[in-house]
C-alpha positions in Angstrom: 70.7 148.0 41.7 68.7 148.8 44.8 65.4 150.6 44.7 65.0 154.2 45.9 62.9 153.0 48.9 65.7 150.7 50.1 67.4 151.4 53.3 71.1 152.5 52.9 73.5 149.6 53.3 76.2 150.5 55.7 79.8 149.5 55.0 83.1 150.1 56.8 86.8 149.5 56.2 89.8 148.5 58.4 93.1 148.9 56.7 96.7 148.2 57.9 99.8 150.0 56.8 103.5 149.5 57.6 105.1 152.5 59.3 108.5 153.6 58.0 111.1 156.3 58.7 112.5 158.6 56.1 115.0 155.9 55.0 112.3 153.2 54.5 113.1 151.3 57.6 110.2 149.7 59.5 109.6 151.6 62.8 107.0 151.9 65.5 104.1 154.3 64.9 105.0 156.5 67.9 102.1 159.0 68.5 100.6 158.5 65.0 97.8 156.6 66.9 96.7 160.0 68.4 96.4 161.7 65.0 92.8 160.7 64.2 89.8 158.7 65.6 89.9 155.0 64.4 93.6 154.6 64.5 95.1 151.7 66.5 98.2 149.7 67.0 98.4 146.2 65.5 99.9 143.1 67.1 103.3 143.7 65.5 105.4 146.8 66.3 105.6 148.5 62.9 101.9 148.1 61.8 99.1 150.6 62.1 95.4 150.1 61.6 93.0 152.8 60.4 89.2 152.1 60.7 86.1 153.9 59.6 82.7 153.9 61.2 79.8 152.3 59.3 79.0 154.6 56.4 75.8 154.6 54.3 77.3 155.6 51.0 80.6 155.1 49.1 81.1 158.9 49.1 80.8 159.0 52.9 83.1 156.0 53.3 85.7 157.5 51.0 85.5 160.9 52.7 85.9 159.4 56.2 88.7 157.0 55.3 90.6 159.6 53.4 90.2 162.2 56.1 91.5 159.8 58.7 94.5 158.7 56.6 95.3 162.3 55.8 95.3 163.3 59.5 97.8 160.4 60.1 99.9 161.5 57.1 100.0 165.1 58.4 101.3 163.9 61.7 103.7 161.4 59.9 105.2 164.3 57.9 106.1 166.1 61.2 107.8 162.9 62.4 109.5 161.9 59.2 107.3 158.8 59.0 105.4 157.3 56.1 102.6 154.7 55.6 103.2 151.9 53.2 100.3 150.1 51.3 102.2 146.9 50.6 100.9 143.5 51.8 104.4 142.4 53.0 107.4 144.5 53.8 109.1 142.9 50.7 112.2 142.0 52.7 112.9 142.4 56.4 114.8 140.4 59.0 112.8 140.6 62.2 109.3 141.9 62.9 108.6 141.9 66.6 105.3 141.3 68.4 103.7 143.7 70.9 103.3 141.8 74.1 99.8 140.4 74.6 98.2 137.1 75.8 96.2 136.9 72.6 99.3 136.9 70.5 101.2 134.6 72.9 98.3 132.0 72.6 98.3 132.1 68.8 102.1 131.7 68.8 101.8 128.6 71.0 99.0 127.1 68.9 100.4 127.8 65.4 104.0 127.4 66.3 106.9 128.5 64.1 104.5 129.1 61.2 103.1 132.1 63.1 106.2 134.0 61.9 104.5 134.2 58.5 101.5 136.2 59.9 103.9 138.9 61.3 104.8 139.8 57.7 101.2 140.5 56.5 99.2 143.7 56.2 95.6 143.5 54.9 92.2 145.1 54.5 88.9 144.1 56.1 85.6 145.2 54.5 82.4 145.0 56.6 79.0 145.2 54.9 75.9 145.4 57.1 73.8 142.2 57.2 70.5 142.4 55.4 67.6 140.9 57.5 66.5 137.6 56.0 69.4 137.5 53.5 72.3 137.0 55.8 73.3 133.6 54.4 72.8 134.7 50.8 75.1 137.6 51.6 77.7 135.3 53.2 77.6 132.9 50.3 77.9 135.7 47.8 81.0 137.0 49.5 82.5 133.5 49.5 82.0 133.4 45.8 83.5 136.8 45.4 86.7 135.9 47.3 88.8 135.7 44.0 88.4 139.4 43.9 91.3 139.6 46.2 93.3 139.6 42.9 92.2 143.1 42.2 94.3 144.5 45.0 97.2 142.0 45.4 100.0 144.4 46.6 103.1 142.3 47.2 104.5 139.1 45.6 107.5 139.0 47.9 108.4 137.5 51.2 111.8 137.9 52.7 113.0 139.2 49.3 111.9 136.3 47.2 109.0 135.9 44.9 106.2 133.8 46.6 103.0 134.5 44.7 101.1 137.4 43.2 99.2 137.5 46.5 102.0 136.7 48.8 100.0 137.6 51.9 97.2 135.3 51.0 99.6 132.4 50.4 101.4 133.1 53.7 98.1 133.1 55.6 96.2 130.3 53.9 98.8 127.8 52.8 101.7 128.5 55.2 100.8 130.0 58.6 97.5 128.0 59.1 98.5 124.9 57.2 98.5 122.9 60.4 95.1 124.2 61.4 93.5 124.6 57.9 89.9 125.0 59.2 91.0 128.2 60.9 92.6 130.1 58.0 91.2 128.9 54.7 87.9 129.7 52.9 84.9 127.8 54.2 82.2 126.3 51.9 78.8 127.9 51.5 76.5 127.6 54.4 72.8 126.6 54.3 71.7 128.7 57.2 72.8 130.6 60.3 72.6 127.5 62.5 75.1 125.7 60.3 77.4 128.7 60.5 77.1 128.7 64.3 77.9 125.0 64.5 81.0 125.5 62.4 82.2 128.3 64.6 81.7 126.2 67.8 83.6 123.2 66.3 86.5 125.4 65.2 86.6 127.1 68.6 86.7 123.8 70.5 89.5 122.6 68.2 91.4 125.9 68.9 90.9 125.6 72.7 92.0 122.0 72.7 95.2 122.9 70.7 95.9 125.8 73.0 95.5 123.6 76.1 97.8 121.0 74.6 100.3 123.8 74.0 100.3 124.6 77.7 97.8 127.5 77.9 95.1 127.3 80.6 91.5 127.4 79.6 90.6 130.5 81.6 93.3 132.5 79.7 92.1 131.2 76.4 88.5 132.0 77.1 89.3 135.5 78.3 91.0 136.3 75.0 89.0 134.4 72.4 85.4 133.4 71.8 84.0 131.3 68.9 83.8 134.4 66.6 87.3 135.8 67.3 89.1 132.5 67.2 88.9 131.9 63.5 90.6 133.6 60.6 88.6 132.3 57.7 88.5 135.0 55.0 84.7 135.5 55.0 82.8 135.7 58.2 79.3 136.2 59.5 79.9 138.7 62.3 77.2 138.7 65.0 79.3 141.2 67.0 79.1 143.8 64.3 75.9 142.7 62.4 78.0 142.5 59.3 79.5 140.1 56.8 83.2 140.6 56.9 85.6 140.0 54.0 89.2 139.7 55.2 91.0 138.6 52.1 92.2 141.9 50.4 95.7 143.0 50.8 96.4 146.5 52.1 96.4 148.7 49.0 96.0 152.3 47.8 92.9 153.7 49.5 91.1 154.6 46.3 91.3 151.0 45.2 90.0 149.6 48.5 87.0 152.0 48.5 86.2 150.9 44.9 86.2 147.3 46.1 84.0 148.0 49.1 81.6 149.8 46.8 81.2 146.7 44.6 80.5 144.5 47.6 77.8 146.9 48.8 76.2 146.9 45.3 76.1 143.1 45.3 74.4 143.1 48.7 71.8 145.7 47.5 71.2 143.5 44.5 70.2 140.6 46.7 66.9 142.4 47.4 65.6 142.0 43.8 67.6 139.2 42.3 67.2 135.4 42.4 70.3 133.8 43.9 71.4 130.2 43.3 74.5 128.0 43.3 75.1 126.3 40.0 77.8 125.1 37.7 81.4 126.3 37.3 81.1 129.8 35.7 79.2 132.1 37.9 77.6 135.4 36.8 75.7 138.4 38.2 73.1 139.9 35.9 70.2 142.3 36.3 67.9 139.4 37.3 70.0 136.8 39.0 73.1 136.1 41.0 74.6 132.7 40.1 77.3 131.5 42.4 79.6 128.7 41.1 79.9 125.5 43.1 82.4 125.8 45.9 85.1 123.6 44.2 85.1 126.0 41.3 85.4 129.0 43.6 88.5 127.5 45.1 90.0 127.0 41.7 89.5 130.7 41.0 90.8 131.7 44.5 94.0 129.6 44.0 94.6 131.3 40.6 93.9 134.7 42.2 96.6 134.0 44.8 99.2 132.4 42.5 98.7 134.6 39.4 96.4 137.5 40.2 95.0 139.3 37.2 97.6 137.6 35.0 95.1 134.7 35.1 92.6 135.1 32.2 90.2 132.7 34.1 90.3 135.1 37.1 89.8 138.2 35.0 86.9 136.6 33.1 85.2 135.4 36.3 85.5 138.8 38.0 84.0 140.5 35.0 81.1 138.1 35.0 80.6 138.9 38.6 80.3 142.6 37.8 83.8 144.0 38.7 85.3 146.6 36.4 88.7 144.7 36.3 90.3 147.4 34.1 89.8 150.0 36.9 92.2 148.2 39.2 96.0 148.3 39.1 97.4 145.7 41.6 100.7 146.8 42.9 102.0 143.2 42.8 102.0 143.4 39.0 103.9 146.7 39.1 106.8 145.3 41.2 106.8 141.7 40.0 109.7 140.2 38.0 112.6 141.7 40.0 114.2 138.5 41.1 115.5 138.5 44.7 115.0 141.9 46.4 117.6 142.9 48.9 117.1 144.9 52.1 118.1 148.2 50.4 115.8 147.7 47.4 113.0 146.8 49.8 113.4 150.0 51.7 113.3 152.0 48.4 110.1 150.2 47.4 108.5 151.1 50.7 109.5 154.7 50.3 108.1 154.8 46.7 104.8 153.3 47.7 104.5 155.5 50.8 104.7 158.4 48.4 102.1 156.8 46.1 99.7 156.4 49.1 100.1 160.0 50.0 99.4 161.2 46.4 96.4 158.8 46.3 94.9 160.5 49.3 95.8 164.1 48.8 94.9 164.2 45.1 91.6 162.3 45.6 88.6 163.2 43.5 85.0 162.2 44.1 84.0 158.8 42.7 80.9 158.4 40.6 78.1 156.3 42.2 75.9 156.6 45.2 
């Protein structure tokens, strides 16, 4: 969609995976963090994050992400470990935090509901901000939030069916229900100043809640700033000069790269298309980007979480917004319908999808595009 003279649009990915042993039990990553650049521990013990650098093309992004995952897999094979691309562990009794002030503060503010966050593994996609079009880009990503349905990867929490997108339900409707401005999707913004005002209001709310929970202001401010104290799914990130989409579940790497590619295409299209907010349907065509009114977006988002691609309304919407829906195979729909899943069945599912991730990476073929 972009012209040959256009500057490349950089994009990057951060993806989290559960680490398991050869019996499917959740374990700490050990020295997997040393296997590749861009590999870090997450705030709970059995979760590992793999990040790419900003890449100018989908091919470069795919190559770097797959190379980094493959390095971790090579080391994991030596240690009888595996990486699991499921948004929740399916069923697991206790997931422990790694000690940190940041986690302790969140635990105090959110309370018992913070337990839900410990069971979530997701993907963050960053796309470079385009000068003069930052708010259009932010608003477009807000409208594209129902695309989370394309990679829903677990419907289960503690062995029971929760939603097609269990992680999204845990985050938005359960963990942050008491502080909904923190965790739910925010409406479209008119300009950068409005976005900044929102961040500042949410930050002050968070600081007040933390102080009321017994945390001193100096500790809060040393661990959080207005940008890092919110968990809304779409964010204008001044720190990285990106718009960040945090909604997708962890999933098979090939599916995540495909999703990032589409977001970069939409951003490129902002250069030559008229963008407006209108009606309930939404559509992206060769000449224009029509975003639905925010209330309609929320209806699509809710259906994407509850039903995923089983919702005809969600499928039709995503097709109108230019996604090749048929190219995605959400894991949630593969493992749905089992009824309660006990601990042994959950371990077997984790082993199965650790194998799937390894095949996805090692058998990768170049994607068309770029």
